[in-house]
N, C-alpha and C positions, 0 to 999 in steps of 0.2 A: 888196283885199277883195272878197268875193262881192257880187253885186247883190241877194241874198236879203234881204227886209225884216228889220230888226233884231229885232222880236218873234218872228219865225219862227226866226231863228238862236238866240235865247236859249232858246226852247222846245226846240229840237233839242239844244242843249248840256245843258239841264236833264235831258232824257231820257237822254242819254248818261251823265251823272253819276249819275243814279238807277240805271242799269244797273251802274255800278261799285260801288254799295252802300257799306258803311262802310269799304271797303278804304283803307289808308294813312292812316286818321284819326289814328293815334298820332303819326306823325312828319311827314307832309305832309297837313295838313287839306285836305279836298276843296274845290277852288276853285269857287265859284258863278260864273255868268256875270257878275254885277255886280262881282265881285272881280278878274276877269281884265283884264289889259292888252289893248289892241287886238291886239298880236302873239299873245298867248295865245289870244284868242278866234278869231283866224284859223286857228291850228293846230288848235284844238279842233273848229272847224267842218269843216276838211278831214278830220280823222280820222272824225268822225261821218258825213260824206258818203260815205266810202269803205266797203269791205266789212266793216269791223269794227262799225260802227254804234254805237259806244260808247267811253267813256273808261276802261274797266276796266284791270286789270293795271298796267303801269308808266306809263301815259300821264299820269295826274294828277300824278305826281311829276315826270315829264319836262317838263311844262308850265312848271316853274320856270325852265327854260332853253329858251325857245320856238324859237329857231333850231335848236338841237340836236334838240329834240323833232320838228320838222318833217322834218329829214333822217333821223332814226332811224325815224320812222313810215313814211316812204317806202321805206327799205331793208327794214324788216320786212314791208311789204305785198308787195314784190317777192319776198322769200325765202319767204313763206308761200303766196302765191297764184300766183306766176309762175315758180317754180323749175323747173329741168329735172329735179330729183329727184322721182320719183312721190310723190303725197300720202301713201301708206302709209309709205314710207320716211322722208319728211320729218317726219311726225308721230312716227314711232318715234325719230328722232334728237332731237326736242324732248323726248320723255319721258325719254330717257337724260340729257339736260341737266338737266331738272327733278330727276331722282333724284340726279345728281351734286352739285347745289347744295342739295338738300333744299328746293326751291322749291314750297311747297304750292299756291300760287295757280296757278302755271304748270302743275303736274300736273293740278289740278282742271279747268283750262280746256281742256287738250289731250288728256286721257284719252278723253273721248267722241269727239273729232275723230279720234283714232287708230283707235278701233274702227269708226267710220263709214267711214274710209278703207280698212278691211280688215285691220287688225292683229288678230291672234288675242288674245282676252282673256287666255289663259294666259301669253302672252308679256309682255303689259303687267303681269300680276300678278307674274311673276318679276322684272321690272325694278323694280317697287315694293318688292320685298323685297331688292333689291340683288344678285340672282343673275343669272348668265348664263342667258338664257332657253333652255329646251329646245324642240326642234321648230321652230327657225327655218328659213325658206327660205334658199337660198344668198344672195339679195340682202340679206335681213335680217341674216344672219351677217356679211356684208361690211361693212354699215353699222355694226353693233355693234362689230366689231373696229376699224374705222377711227376712229370717234369716241372709243371707249374708250382706244385707244392714244394718240391725239393728246392727249387731256385728261390722261391719266395719265403718259405718258412724254415729252410735248412733242415727239414724233416719231411717224412711222408707218413700220413695217417694210416692206421691199420686197415680201414676199408679200401683206401686207394692202393695200398700195397697188395692186399689180397686180390683185388680186381686185376691188377697188372700181372701179378704172378700167375693167376689162373689162365691168362691169355698167353703170356710170353714164357712162363716157366722161370726157374731160378737163373738159368744162363741168360735169358732174355732180359731179366731185371738188371743183372750186372752189366750186360752190354749196353742197355739204355742209360744207366748211370755213367758209364765210361764215355758214351757218345756225347752226352750232355756236357760233361767236363771237358772233353776234347774240343768241342765247338765253342765252349766258353773261352778257351784259350785262343782258338782261331779268331773269335770275335774281338778279344782284347788286342790281339796283334794287328788285325785289320784296322781297328779304330785308332790305335796308337800310331800306326804307320800312315794313317789317313789314305787308305787305299780306296779310290773312288770307283763306284759301280758305273759301267757303261750306260749310256742312255740310248736304248734301242727299241722303245715302245713296249717292253714287257711290263707286267704289273710292278710298279715301284713300291718301295717301302716308305709310306708317308712319315714325315717328321712328327713324332709323337710328343717330344719334349724339347725344350730349348737346350742347345749345346753351347758351351762357352766358346 
């Protein structure tokens, strides 16, 4: 455990939970610091002390399995902040994953990050509508084709692999695969937990298919 005084830790966790808002309340009630086990508190403290600064998204649900949560949050931190894939392409791949899973919260969280990283708003708008974006740069088209084929066909064609490898290299291809798989897991968690996206005027993710 950290040497940080317990009241300070509790306050930090409380702020992190506040940032998460009412998300996941229906199936995984938000854990207060007092409700957490020591293992859960340790993981929550590590997440809040890192670059995310809060327990939004899947983390409140993941805390139900604290050892797994700790491993997953470290993997996610690496893939999001330390990937060899450039941020614009990384965030583009996350938006494609959010659209594939109809993950509203994930889309809401990463749409502004994608634009900040340099993704053209019209490309994000096309993804939101479930269309192949027009006007993509060569690297964006390669990432689109790679993650779309992999998720749809469970394979990647030789031309798509070659195009992606030429742009990202071997490490980038592996990082892109790992990013797609990690955010598949994030999306599955968000949808199972029924984590709702805030309504704040940002581009929303249109309902593409009926949900039970």
